[in-house]
N, CA and C of each residue as an Amber inpcrd file, in Angstrom:
protein
   735
  29.3100000 125.9210000 110.2710000  30.6040000 125.6400000 110.9900000
  31.1940000 123.8740000 111.4020000  32.1060000 123.4720000 111.5040000
  32.4820000 122.5660000 112.8960000  33.0970000 122.5310000 113.7610000
  32.6640000 122.3520000 115.2560000  33.4750000 122.1680000 116.2740000
  34.6150000 121.8790000 116.3760000  35.7980000 121.5720000 116.6180000
  36.4270000 120.2730000 116.3990000  37.3500000 120.0650000 117.9300000
  36.9230000 119.3160000 119.0000000  37.5160000 119.3760000 120.2790000
  38.5160000 117.8510000 119.9960000  39.7650000 118.2660000 120.5310000
  41.2540000 117.7210000 120.0540000  41.5420000 117.4590000 121.7080000
  40.6500000 117.6180000 122.4820000  40.8800000 116.9540000 124.3720000
  41.1620000 115.6040000 124.4910000  40.4280000 114.6570000 123.9760000
  40.9070000 113.4230000 124.2630000  41.9610000 112.6870000 122.8780000
  42.8980000 111.8420000 123.9620000  43.6670000 111.0620000 123.7040000
  43.2720000 109.6870000 122.3860000  42.1060000 109.6210000 121.9410000
  42.1340000 108.2740000 121.4010000  41.1090000 108.8550000 120.2510000
  40.2950000 109.7310000 120.5950000  39.2180000 110.5400000 119.2380000
  38.9130000 112.0140000 119.7760000  38.2230000 112.5360000 118.6980000
  38.6270000 113.9400000 118.1430000  36.0540000 113.7770000 118.6040000
  35.9690000 114.7110000 118.8540000  34.6170000 115.3590000 119.0180000
  34.2990000 116.1990000 117.8770000  33.9270000 116.0130000 117.0160000
  32.9020000 116.9850000 116.1240000  32.0300000 117.1250000 116.3210000
  31.5890000 118.4600000 116.1760000  29.9450000 119.1020000 116.6430000
  29.1980000 119.9330000 115.0570000  28.7200000 119.2590000 113.8800000
  28.8960000 120.4110000 113.1090000  27.4490000 121.1690000 113.1840000
  27.3960000 122.0020000 112.7140000  26.0540000 122.5910000 112.9870000
  26.0510000 123.6310000 111.4540000  24.5990000 123.9220000 111.1940000
  24.3450000 125.1500000 110.5330000  24.8650000 124.5120000 108.7460000
  24.8190000 125.3960000 107.9870000  25.6240000 125.5490000 106.6450000
  27.3070000 125.3390000 106.4650000  27.4720000 123.9130000 106.0080000
  29.3030000 123.8190000 105.7530000  29.3500000 124.2980000 105.0820000
  30.6390000 124.8140000 105.0010000  31.4260000 125.1000000 103.8230000
  32.6690000 124.2110000 103.5120000  33.0260000 125.2070000 102.6480000
  34.6460000 124.5110000 101.9600000  35.4280000 124.4980000 102.8970000
  35.3460000 125.4530000 103.0540000  36.5000000 126.3650000 104.2670000
  36.7330000 125.1840000 105.4930000  34.9580000 125.0800000 106.0220000
  34.6580000 123.8160000 107.2770000  35.4320000 122.8480000 107.0510000
  35.6770000 122.2950000 105.8620000  36.2600000 120.6690000 105.4450000
  37.4080000 120.7640000 104.8970000  37.9400000 121.9370000 104.8770000
  39.4620000 121.8540000 104.7930000  40.0150000 122.5790000 105.9340000
  38.9530000 122.8130000 106.8900000  40.2020000 123.4440000 108.3310000
  39.9300000 121.8620000 108.8450000  38.7670000 121.1030000 108.5540000
  38.8910000 119.6080000 109.4650000  40.2410000 118.5150000 109.1490000
  40.1030000 118.9340000 107.4100000  41.5320000 118.1430000 107.0050000
  42.6310000 118.1530000 107.5750000  42.8830000 119.9340000 107.8680000
  43.7390000 119.9390000 108.6360000  44.5340000 119.9310000 110.0250000
  43.2690000 119.8820000 110.5730000  42.9910000 119.2400000 111.8870000
  43.3820000 118.2490000 112.3450000  43.1960000 117.6020000 111.6490000
  42.8010000 116.0630000 111.7500000  44.4720000 115.4810000 110.9520000
  44.6820000 115.6950000 110.1560000  45.9940000 115.1930000 109.4750000
  47.1440000 115.8990000 110.4760000  47.2100000 117.1740000 110.8040000
  47.9660000 117.8540000 112.0580000  48.1220000 116.8120000 113.0170000
  46.6180000 116.1400000 113.0690000  46.9900000 115.5520000 115.0620000
  47.2190000 113.9410000 114.1500000  47.4000000 113.8300000 113.1420000
  48.3380000 112.6680000 112.6580000  49.8390000 112.5330000 113.1460000
  50.1030000 113.4030000 112.8120000  51.6120000 113.9640000 111.7930000
  51.9790000 113.9600000 113.8410000  51.3290000 114.7820000 114.2540000
  52.3670000 115.0760000 115.5600000  51.9250000 113.8130000 116.6270000
  50.9640000 113.2760000 116.3770000  51.0960000 111.5150000 117.1650000
  51.5150000 110.4100000 116.9170000  51.6500000 110.4940000 115.6680000
  51.2670000 109.4010000 114.8360000  50.7760000 108.3020000 115.2060000
  49.3850000 109.1900000 115.8790000  48.2840000 108.2660000 115.6320000
  47.1650000 108.7540000 115.2920000  46.2360000 107.4480000 114.3250000
  45.2070000 108.2270000 114.0090000  43.9230000 107.6940000 114.9470000
  43.4550000 109.4310000 115.0050000  41.8630000 109.2790000 116.5980000
  41.1950000 108.4330000 115.6910000  39.9670000 107.9630000 116.1270000
  38.7180000 107.8750000 116.0040000  37.5930000 109.4060000 115.9320000
  36.7590000 108.6690000 115.3750000  35.5320000 110.6820000 115.5800000
  34.4980000 109.9290000 116.2550000  33.9870000 110.7630000 117.2680000
  32.1930000 111.0220000 117.1000000  32.1440000 112.3230000 116.9740000
  31.0940000 112.4370000 116.3460000  30.3190000 113.0090000 115.5140000
  28.8610000 113.8000000 116.0780000  28.9880000 114.5840000 116.4580000
  27.3340000 115.0210000 117.4870000  26.7860000 115.6160000 116.7220000
  25.7530000 115.3350000 116.2320000  24.4410000 116.1920000 115.6020000
  23.3170000 116.3090000 116.3470000  23.0200000 117.5470000 116.5540000
  22.4280000 117.8120000 117.6880000  20.8900000 118.1020000 116.1050000
  21.1670000 119.2140000 115.9070000  20.8380000 119.2110000 114.0650000
  20.9560000 118.6270000 112.5200000  20.4190000 117.9690000 112.0600000
  20.9180000 118.0250000 110.5710000  21.5640000 119.0470000 109.9770000
  23.4030000 118.7810000 109.6150000  23.5440000 120.2820000 109.0710000
  23.2780000 120.0160000 107.5170000  24.0170000 121.0060000 106.8170000
  24.1090000 120.7250000 105.2250000  25.1020000 121.5300000 104.6200000
  24.9380000 121.6780000 102.8190000  26.1550000 121.8430000 102.6060000
  26.1320000 123.1310000 102.4140000  26.8590000 124.3830000 102.3920000
  26.4110000 125.5510000 101.3900000  27.0360000 125.7800000  99.9650000
  27.3590000 125.0520000  99.1720000  28.0640000 124.9520000  97.8530000
  27.8890000 123.3460000  97.2190000  28.1100000 122.9840000  96.5500000
  28.9510000 122.0820000  95.6190000  30.5330000 122.0470000  95.9420000
  31.0890000 122.2910000  96.2140000  32.1590000 122.9440000  96.4730000
  32.7080000 121.9270000  97.4820000  31.2310000 122.6010000  99.0430000
  31.1280000 121.8360000 100.2970000  31.7380000 120.3860000  99.8210000
  30.1570000 119.9370000  99.0410000  30.0880000 118.5060000  99.1210000
  31.0430000 118.1900000  98.8130000  31.8850000 118.3990000  97.5270000
  32.9000000 117.6970000  97.2100000  33.9040000 117.6490000  97.7570000
  34.0780000 118.8770000  98.6760000  35.5890000 118.3960000  99.5300000
  35.0210000 117.9110000 100.9380000  33.6730000 117.4920000 101.8690000
  32.9860000 116.5960000 102.4920000  33.8550000 114.9000000 102.0730000
  32.8260000 114.8480000 100.0710000  33.0900000 113.0900000 100.0290000
  35.0050000 113.2000000 100.3450000  35.5730000 114.1830000  99.2990000
  36.9650000 114.0910000  99.5510000  37.6000000 113.8600000 100.9210000
  37.2740000 114.5350000 101.7600000  37.5640000 114.1240000 103.3330000
  37.2030000 112.6770000 103.4190000  36.1800000 112.2200000 104.1010000
  35.7970000 111.1610000 103.7720000  36.2080000 110.1360000 102.7570000
  37.0830000 109.8590000 102.1730000  37.3040000 108.9860000 100.7730000
  38.9840000 109.2720000 101.3300000  40.0340000 110.0230000 101.9130000
  40.9260000 109.7320000 102.2200000  40.9600000 109.1660000 103.8460000
  40.0260000 109.6770000 104.7230000  40.2410000 109.1120000 106.0410000
  39.0390000 108.1520000 106.4770000  38.8620000 107.6840000 105.9300000
  38.1440000 106.2290000 106.5260000  38.5170000 105.1390000 105.1950000
  39.9960000 105.2940000 105.0440000  41.1160000 104.5000000 104.9550000
  42.0420000 103.8820000 106.0000000  41.7060000 105.2360000 106.5940000
  43.0000000 105.2260000 108.0930000  41.8200000 105.2430000 109.7720000
  40.9520000 105.8750000 109.2500000  40.3480000 106.2520000 110.2870000
  39.1940000 104.4270000 111.0850000  39.8400000 104.3320000 112.1430000
  38.9090000 102.9310000 112.4390000  37.0880000 102.8390000 112.9310000
  37.1960000 103.9060000 114.0190000  35.8050000 104.1680000 113.8860000
  35.6590000 105.6240000 113.9490000  34.1130000 105.1050000 113.4390000
  33.1900000 106.4770000 113.8970000  31.7310000 106.3290000 114.3550000
  31.2040000 107.2310000 115.3170000  29.9090000 107.1910000 116.4820000
  30.0520000 108.6740000 116.0440000  28.2020000 108.0400000 115.8880000
  27.7190000 108.9290000 114.9420000  26.7570000 109.4350000 116.1600000
  26.0790000 110.2600000 116.8110000  25.5290000 110.5590000 118.1580000
  24.8750000 111.8450000 117.6270000  23.0480000 110.9970000 117.6030000
  21.9970000 111.9160000 117.3180000  20.5350000 111.4770000 117.3850000
  19.7780000 111.9940000 117.2200000  17.9780000 111.4700000 117.7540000
  17.3610000 111.6140000 116.2780000  18.4210000 112.4590000 115.2020000
  17.2760000 111.8120000 114.3850000  16.9130000 110.4590000 113.4710000
  15.7290000 110.4780000 113.1620000  15.9130000 108.8340000 112.0530000
  16.4080000 108.6490000 111.6850000  16.9720000 109.8400000 110.2180000
  17.5330000 109.6870000 109.3660000  19.1080000 108.8610000 109.5910000
  19.6140000 109.4370000 111.0480000  20.6430000 108.8730000 111.5040000
  20.7840000 107.1390000 111.7100000  19.3650000 106.4720000 111.8770000
  19.6810000 105.7430000 111.9200000  20.2380000 104.4200000 111.1990000
  19.7250000 105.1740000 109.6660000  19.7610000 104.9920000 108.1860000
  20.9880000 104.9670000 107.6040000  21.9300000 106.2890000 108.2620000
  22.6640000 106.5700000 107.0600000  24.5220000 105.5360000 107.5080000
  24.1930000 105.4060000 108.9190000  25.5220000 104.3660000 109.2260000
  25.9620000 102.8680000 108.5170000  24.5240000 102.3780000 108.2750000
  24.4280000 101.0870000 107.6490000  24.2500000 100.8330000 106.4230000
  24.0700000 102.5730000 105.9450000  24.4740000 102.4300000 104.4870000
  26.2840000 102.4500000 104.0620000  26.8530000 103.4260000 104.6020000
  28.2220000 104.0410000 104.4460000  29.2340000 102.7780000 105.1870000
  28.8700000 101.8270000 106.5060000  29.1870000 100.8780000 106.5650000
  29.6090000  99.5850000 105.4650000  28.5850000  99.9230000 104.4670000
  29.1460000  99.3150000 103.2760000  30.0460000  99.4660000 101.8760000
  30.2500000 100.8620000 102.0190000  31.1940000 101.6830000 101.8540000
  32.7450000 101.9950000 102.2220000  32.5550000 102.0100000 103.0600000
  33.5630000 103.2600000 103.4520000  34.9170000 101.3400000 104.4590000
  35.8320000 101.6750000 104.9440000  36.8690000 100.6680000 105.9920000
  36.7920000 101.2540000 107.2320000  36.2950000 102.6060000 107.7790000
  35.7880000 102.4340000 109.3210000  34.6260000 101.8540000 109.9210000
  34.4500000 101.1670000 111.0690000  33.2800000 100.7890000 111.6780000
  32.5270000 101.6440000 112.1340000  30.7720000 102.1550000 111.7730000
  31.1240000 103.6520000 112.0760000  29.3340000 103.0700000 112.7700000
  29.3080000 103.2450000 114.0310000  27.7080000 103.0870000 115.0750000
  27.6670000 103.9250000 115.3150000  25.7720000 103.9730000 115.1890000
  24.7650000 105.2300000 115.8990000  24.5690000 105.1080000 117.5640000
  24.6150000 106.5140000 118.0810000  24.1080000 106.3510000 119.3610000
  23.0550000 107.6130000 119.5190000  21.8070000 107.1170000 120.3920000
  21.4040000 108.3290000 120.9860000  21.6330000 109.5570000 121.6860000
  21.3040000 110.6330000 121.4040000  21.9620000 111.5980000 122.2050000
  22.3140000 111.3270000 123.5260000  21.2800000 110.5910000 124.3180000
  21.5210000 110.9920000 125.7860000  22.9770000 109.7120000 126.0330000
  23.4670000 109.1850000 124.8230000  24.1010000 107.9110000 125.3250000
  25.5600000 108.8570000 124.4090000  26.3680000 110.1740000 124.5000000
  27.3720000 110.8630000 124.5090000  28.9300000 109.9240000 125.2910000
  28.4310000 109.7260000 125.8640000  29.3660000 109.1510000 127.1850000
  30.1640000 107.4810000 126.4550000  28.9300000 107.0270000 126.3080000
  28.5930000 105.3310000 125.2380000  29.7460000 105.5430000 124.1630000
  29.2650000 106.5770000 123.4970000  29.4760000 106.9740000 122.5050000
  31.2740000 107.1110000 122.2760000  31.8790000 107.5330000 123.4640000
  32.9630000 108.2020000 123.5460000  33.6970000 106.6190000 124.0490000
  33.3060000 106.1470000 125.2760000  33.7120000 104.9260000 125.4450000
  34.0350000 103.8290000 124.5870000  33.3310000 103.7890000 123.3630000
  33.1040000 102.7590000 122.6390000  34.5170000 103.1160000 121.6230000
  34.7270000 104.5530000 121.2080000  35.6290000 105.0830000 120.1290000
  36.8200000 105.4060000 121.0970000  37.0150000 104.5340000 122.4020000
  38.1140000 104.6040000 122.7500000  38.6000000 103.4000000 122.9630000
  38.2220000 102.2930000 123.0530000  38.1160000 100.8770000 123.2270000
  38.8150000 100.3170000 121.6560000  39.4150000  99.4810000 121.8990000
  39.9900000  98.6830000 121.0350000  39.1430000  97.9180000 120.1070000
  38.5970000  97.3950000 120.8800000  37.8800000  96.0950000 120.3590000
  36.0800000  97.0840000 119.6280000  36.1580000  95.8690000 119.2910000
  33.8460000  96.4770000 118.6280000  33.2820000  95.5580000 119.0970000
  33.2980000  96.0180000 120.3880000  31.7670000  95.4190000 121.1380000
  30.7830000  96.3580000 121.6730000  29.8010000  96.6280000 120.8780000
  29.4000000  97.6100000 121.1020000  28.2080000  97.5200000 122.4440000
  27.7270000  95.6360000 122.2250000  26.5710000  95.2810000 123.3730000
  25.9990000  94.0080000 123.1350000  24.9340000  93.3300000 124.1680000
  24.6600000  92.1230000 123.8520000  23.4310000  91.9020000 124.8680000
  22.8280000  90.8620000 124.2780000  22.2320000  90.7020000 125.0820000
  22.5100000  89.6250000 126.9660000  21.5720000  90.2180000 127.3870000
  22.0930000  89.4340000 129.5680000  20.6510000  88.9920000 129.5410000
  20.9980000  87.5940000 129.7310000  20.1180000  87.1740000 130.1850000
  19.5850000  87.8240000 132.2280000  18.0400000  87.3710000 132.1620000
  17.3360000  87.8680000 133.1550000  16.7740000  86.2100000 133.7390000
  17.4120000  86.4090000 135.3350000  17.2990000  85.0190000 135.8720000
  15.6560000  85.1130000 136.4430000  15.4300000  84.2760000 137.2250000
  14.3620000  83.5990000 138.0960000  13.0080000  83.5970000 137.6460000
  13.2940000  82.9930000 135.6390000  11.4540000  83.0810000 135.9130000
  12.1060000  81.6870000 134.9520000  10.9810000  80.9280000 134.9720000
  10.0620000  79.8570000 134.0260000  11.3200000  79.3200000 133.1470000
  11.6860000  78.4920000 132.9310000  12.2610000  77.3840000 131.4800000
  11.6560000  77.6400000 130.1630000  10.3240000  77.6380000 130.3160000
   9.7180000  78.7370000 128.8820000   9.4700000  79.9680000 128.5170000
  10.6370000  80.9770000 129.1160000  10.6300000  82.0150000 129.0410000
  11.8760000  81.7190000 128.4680000  11.6370000  83.0580000 127.1080000
  13.2700000  83.9190000 127.3790000  13.4780000  85.4070000 127.9130000
  13.9050000  85.5740000 128.6460000  14.3070000  86.9470000 129.4060000
  15.8860000  87.3020000 129.1830000  15.1190000  88.5430000 128.5110000
  17.0620000  89.2040000 128.1060000  16.9060000  91.0030000 127.9900000
  17.7570000  91.3550000 128.7110000  18.0780000  92.7180000 128.9660000
  18.6980000  92.4790000 127.7760000  18.3590000  94.2660000 127.0950000
  19.4800000  94.6450000 125.9110000  20.0570000  95.4010000 126.3240000
  21.2750000  95.7720000 125.9230000  22.7590000  96.3100000 127.0520000
  23.8870000  96.7190000 125.1860000  23.9270000  98.1570000 125.6150000
  24.6000000  98.8980000 124.4360000  23.8240000  98.3130000 123.2650000
  24.6440000  98.4310000 121.9160000  23.8000000  99.0820000 120.4110000
  23.8880000  97.2120000 120.3380000  22.8990000  96.8180000 119.8720000
  22.1400000  95.3590000 119.6280000  23.1160000  95.2480000 118.4430000
  23.4030000  94.5850000 117.4160000  23.4610000  94.4380000 116.2780000
  22.9810000  92.7610000 116.0660000  23.5770000  92.4400000 114.6610000
  22.6620000  91.5530000 113.9760000  23.4490000  90.2140000 114.5800000
  24.9660000  90.4220000 115.5070000  25.5680000  89.2860000 115.4100000
  25.2890000  88.7210000 116.9600000  24.3250000  89.5470000 118.0460000
  23.7720000  89.3400000 119.3130000  22.4760000  88.6060000 118.6370000
  21.9920000  88.6730000 117.5300000  20.9650000  88.0260000 117.3590000
  21.3150000  86.0900000 117.0450000  22.3090000  86.0440000 116.0250000
  22.6340000  85.3110000 115.6220000  23.3710000  84.6590000 116.7410000
  24.2220000  85.1120000 117.7670000  25.2690000  84.2510000 118.4610000
  24.2460000  83.8700000 119.4940000  23.3860000  84.5020000 120.0020000
  22.9150000  84.6680000 121.5140000  21.2470000  84.0840000 121.5730000
  20.4430000  85.2650000 120.5690000  18.8040000  84.9310000 120.4540000
  18.8980000  83.6110000 120.1860000  18.6460000  83.7130000 118.8610000
  18.1240000  82.4540000 118.1730000  18.7700000  80.9790000 118.5410000
  20.0940000  80.8740000 118.5190000  20.5420000  79.9300000 119.6930000
  19.7190000  79.0500000 120.4800000  19.7340000  80.3030000 121.7910000
  18.5970000  80.1750000 123.1740000  17.2670000  80.1390000 122.5830000
  16.7700000  80.2490000 121.6840000  15.3340000  79.9770000 121.6390000
  15.5250000  79.0310000 120.8040000  16.4230000  78.3790000 119.9600000
  16.1090000  77.0640000 119.4990000  16.2020000  75.7940000 120.5760000
  17.3070000  76.2610000 121.6390000  17.7540000  75.2400000 122.6380000
  15.8870000  75.2760000 123.3060000  15.6040000  76.0720000 123.6980000
  14.6410000  76.2020000 124.5500000  13.0990000  75.1820000 124.0640000
  13.0980000  75.6570000 122.4340000  11.8570000  75.1750000 121.7850000
  12.2440000  73.5410000 121.9160000  13.0930000  72.4870000 122.1400000
  13.3160000  71.5320000 121.9600000  12.8350000  70.8130000 123.7940000
  12.5690000  71.7420000 124.4530000  12.1320000  71.2150000 125.8380000
  10.4960000  71.8390000 125.3730000  10.1050000  72.5140000 125.1560000
   8.8860000  73.5510000 125.2580000   8.0460000  73.4670000 124.1810000
   6.8390000  73.4800000 123.4650000   6.3460000  73.5000000 122.8770000
   6.1830000  74.8850000 122.2210000   5.8540000  76.1540000 122.7060000
   5.3890000  77.1380000 122.5400000   6.5040000  77.6610000 124.1160000
   6.9660000  78.8020000 123.3290000   7.5250000  79.7510000 124.7550000
   6.8010000  80.9680000 125.2370000   7.9890000  81.8380000 125.8800000
   7.1610000  82.8890000 126.0920000   8.2140000  84.2610000 125.7760000
   8.1620000  85.2060000 125.6060000   9.6230000  86.4040000 125.3730000
   9.2120000  87.4650000 126.0660000  10.1750000  87.7770000 127.3590000
  10.1410000  89.1320000 127.8810000  11.6810000  90.0110000 127.2970000
  11.4590000  91.1500000 126.9990000  12.8040000  91.6940000 126.1990000
  12.4670000  93.1540000 127.1710000  13.4110000  93.2120000 127.9060000
  13.3830000  94.6060000 128.7740000  14.9610000  95.4330000 128.2220000
  14.6760000  96.6130000 127.7360000  15.5550000  98.2980000 126.9210000
  15.4580000  98.9340000 128.7790000  15.9750000  99.3760000 128.9430000
  16.0800000 100.2570000 129.7740000  17.2480000 101.3100000 129.9490000
  18.0010000 101.9590000 131.1810000  19.2730000 102.5750000 130.6820000
  20.1750000 102.4040000 130.0990000  20.4340000 100.6110000 129.9290000
  21.6260000  99.9280000 129.5880000  20.9420000 100.0840000 128.0910000
  20.3450000 100.3250000 127.7440000  19.9760000 100.4430000 126.0960000
  20.5390000 101.3380000 125.0730000  21.1720000 100.8270000 123.7890000
  21.0710000 101.9710000 123.6790000  20.5900000 102.0050000 122.0120000
  20.1780000 101.1520000 121.1550000  20.3020000 100.9460000 119.6430000
  20.2510000  99.5600000 119.4270000  19.1270000  99.5050000 118.3900000
  19.5390000  98.4210000 117.2190000  20.0100000  99.2010000 116.0960000
  21.1420000  98.1060000 115.7730000  21.5060000  98.9590000 114.4460000
  20.2560000  97.7240000 113.1600000  20.7290000  98.7760000 111.9900000
  19.7940000  98.4840000 111.1080000  20.2840000  96.6290000 111.0270000
  21.0160000  96.2570000 111.1070000  21.6140000  94.7440000 110.7670000
  20.6320000  94.1980000 111.5940000  20.5980000  94.5360000 112.3940000
  20.0270000  94.0690000 114.3700000  18.0650000  93.8130000 113.5910000
  17.8950000  94.7920000 113.3950000  16.2560000  95.1130000 113.3020000
  15.9150000  94.2720000 111.9430000  16.8330000  93.9330000 111.1190000
  16.4260000  92.8850000 110.1710000  16.6170000  91.4180000 110.3610000
  17.4400000  91.4890000 111.7270000  17.7650000  89.9680000 111.8500000
  16.1790000  89.6830000 112.5470000  16.0340000  90.7420000 113.5740000
  14.5840000  90.6940000 114.2050000  13.5040000  91.2600000 113.3980000
  13.1850000  91.3870000 112.1730000  12.2100000  90.8480000 111.2760000
  12.0540000  89.4020000 111.1530000  13.3380000  89.2270000 110.4620000
  13.6620000  86.9000000 109.8940000  12.8670000  86.4420000 111.4590000
  13.8610000  86.4630000 112.6390000  13.4540000  85.7370000 114.3250000
  11.9660000  86.2240000 114.3710000  11.2260000  87.0510000 113.6310000
   9.8730000  86.8790000 114.2490000   9.3290000  86.4200000 112.8040000
   9.6140000  86.6360000 111.9820000   8.9070000  85.7060000 111.3280000
   8.9530000  84.4080000 111.1480000  10.3130000  83.7510000 111.8300000
   9.8350000  82.4240000 111.0430000   9.7750000  81.5230000 112.3390000
   9.2820000  82.3760000 113.5090000   9.2930000  81.8140000 115.0600000
   7.4790000  82.2420000 114.9440000   6.6930000  82.7580000 114.2880000
   5.3820000  83.4010000 114.2810000   4.6660000  81.6930000 115.3180000
   4.6350000  80.6160000 115.1520000   3.7480000  80.2300000 116.2090000
   4.4220000  79.1310000 117.2090000   6.0600000  79.7990000 117.6470000
   6.3360000  79.3190000 118.4650000   6.4330000  79.8690000 119.6730000
   5.6940000  81.1060000 120.1630000   5.6060000  81.7860000 121.5590000
   3.9800000  82.0050000 121.5230000   3.6180000  81.7760000 123.1640000
   2.2160000  82.3900000 123.4100000   1.8450000  83.6010000 123.6290000
   3.0680000  84.2470000 124.6230000   2.8130000  86.3250000 124.4250000
   4.2720000  86.3370000 124.4710000   4.1700000  87.7770000 124.1230000
   5.5350000  88.4810000 124.3380000   5.4110000  89.9320000 125.2840000
   6.5760000  90.3920000 126.1250000   6.2510000  91.4470000 126.9660000
   7.4930000  91.9990000 126.9520000   7.4560000  93.3280000 126.5070000
   8.3940000  94.6760000 126.0980000   8.5780000  95.8230000 127.3740000
   9.3090000  95.6980000 128.0020000   9.7100000  96.4760000 129.4450000
  10.8130000  98.0890000 129.0100000   9.8450000  98.7990000 128.4950000
  10.5390000  99.9190000 128.3090000  10.3060000 101.3280000 128.3000000
  11.1480000 101.9780000 128.4880000  10.6410000 103.3620000 128.4140000
  10.9740000 104.4780000 127.2690000  11.2140000 104.1880000 126.3100000
  11.7180000 104.1130000 124.4070000  10.5080000 103.9070000 124.3170000
   9.7330000 105.9680000 123.7320000   8.6720000 106.2310000 123.2800000
   8.3250000 105.1200000 122.0840000   9.1750000 105.7650000 121.2270000
   8.9370000 104.9530000 120.1620000   8.8350000 103.7510000 119.7720000
   9.6240000 103.2820000 120.6020000   9.5630000 101.3480000 120.3520000
   8.4280000 101.0060000 120.9480000   7.7080000 101.6570000 122.1430000
   6.2590000 101.3800000 122.3080000   5.8110000 101.8340000 121.5080000
   5.3260000 102.7100000 121.1020000   4.5010000 103.1460000 119.6020000
   5.0480000 102.0390000 118.5400000   5.6530000 101.4280000 118.3480000
   5.5760000 100.1760000 117.3130000   5.4740000  99.2540000 117.5560000
   5.0650000  98.7900000 119.1410000   5.0100000  97.5820000 119.5080000
   3.5460000  97.9200000 118.9980000   2.2530000  98.3720000 119.6540000
   1.4680000  98.7770000 119.7640000   0.5610000  98.8100000 117.8510000
   1.7150000  99.3040000 117.7530000   1.1270000  99.1400000 116.1030000
   1.1240000  97.5890000 114.9950000   2.3400000  97.1840000 115.7590000
   1.7160000  95.4630000 114.7570000   1.9410000  94.8310000 116.0810000
   1.4150000  94.9720000 117.3120000   0.4470000  93.9970000 118.5480000
  -0.7870000  93.1210000 117.7950000  -1.9830000  93.9510000 116.4790000
  -2.5430000  93.4100000 116.2240000  -2.2300000  92.4960000 115.4730000
  -1.4000000  92.4300000 114.5750000  -1.0520000  91.4280000 113.2480000
  -0.3200000  90.3680000 113.9310000   0.1280000  90.2280000 115.1240000
   0.7290000  88.8600000 115.5260000  -0.7630000  87.6620000 115.5970000
  -0.3770000  86.4950000 116.0160000  -1.0420000  85.4470000 116.1920000
  -1.1550000  85.5860000 117.9040000  -0.3620000  85.7340000 119.0700000
  -0.2690000  85.8280000 120.0360000  -0.3670000  87.0770000 121.0550000
  -0.7920000  87.5910000 122.4120000  -0.7720000  88.5290000 122.7450000
   0.6790000  89.4220000 122.9970000   0.8100000  90.3000000 122.9170000
   1.7840000  91.2740000 122.6960000   1.5300000  92.3990000 123.8750000
   2.8890000  92.7970000 124.9740000   2.3850000  93.6510000 125.3870000
   3.1820000  95.0330000 125.9750000   3.2450000  95.9940000 126.3110000
   4.5920000  96.9610000 126.6170000   4.0560000  96.9610000 127.9150000
   4.9700000  97.2060000 128.9760000   4.9120000  97.9480000 130.5660000
   6.2480000  98.9330000 130.0730000   5.6540000 100.0810000 131.0590000
   7.1490000 100.9250000 131.4530000   7.7500000 100.2460000 132.3090000
   9.1790000 100.9850000 132.3360000   9.9320000 100.0110000 133.3480000
   9.6280000  99.9410000 134.6540000   8.7240000 101.1770000 135.5710000
   8.3680000 100.9390000 136.9240000   7.5920000  99.8370000 136.7260000
   7.1110000  98.9480000 135.7430000   6.2040000  97.7900000 135.7630000
   7.2450000  96.5370000 135.3180000   8.3400000  96.8280000 135.4840000
   8.8850000  95.4830000 135.3470000   8.4890000  94.0070000 135.6990000
   8.0930000  94.4820000 137.6810000   8.1770000  93.2170000 137.8720000
   6.1980000  93.1410000 137.5270000   5.4880000  93.7080000 137.0940000
   4.1140000  93.3730000 136.9270000   4.1860000  92.5910000 135.2480000
   5.2020000  93.1760000 134.5720000   5.4030000  92.3260000 132.9480000
   6.2710000  91.0180000 133.5250000   6.7020000  90.5310000 134.8590000
   7.3950000  89.5290000 134.8460000   6.5410000  88.3840000 135.1840000
   5.2820000  88.8190000 136.1630000   4.1720000  87.9230000 136.3710000
   3.0460000  87.9390000 135.3120000   2.9840000  88.8350000 134.4830000
   2.4380000  88.8030000 133.1630000   2.9190000  87.4250000 131.9650000
   4.0290000  87.8990000 131.7610000   5.0020000  86.7560000 130.9640000
   5.1450000  85.2390000 131.5200000   4.2480000  85.0980000 132.9200000
   4.7050000  83.6280000 133.5750000   3.0270000  82.9350000 133.1630000
   2.4810000  83.4620000 132.8820000   0.8560000  83.2880000 132.7500000
   0.9230000  82.2370000 131.7170000
């Protein structure tokens, strides 16, 4: 089934659950098309996925594809909300094939997803400088959904400018409650950035309570030519002291 919540002006919240049928997608199409005809406005979509649903037949799959094919031309934004790892990949692939802008938000950021779906523009996130540290420390707080543009427009120019002042830099990244997610494009830019600056940093610290990021950092730390440490949010000040050494 697909629960359809139309109580919001700018968007419709969809909650697909279990085996999705041809009738479910027919009902969804009728609900969205009726909404468009009555309001003369195309709503954005917020899709909350607690557990990955599935199709109960090939007919249901075909009706789903038909819905996407028709409505991706008019729907401007689709927010996918959920924690399944597959949801991190799907939006990046879909963005290459459909006109609608698709963003993924973790389950705890449902309200952020709704706010993004309500906004006119697409400004999902940014890097925010952390003040009070030496000039050889690049210290940033990640806010919202970090995209490839945030690397190209903020992080890379900042690092290149600081490298004109210092032979080696230190990096402090904070992912607190204001952080939502990394897009696939940002993850690729992060990889390129790390490979391109392997010899430019003397130490790196990440401060976050996001479990999988802490685990990934510990996994890759032995492969890096400089010390990398993870600190929980409660030890932010300790991280600042460590990165200044």
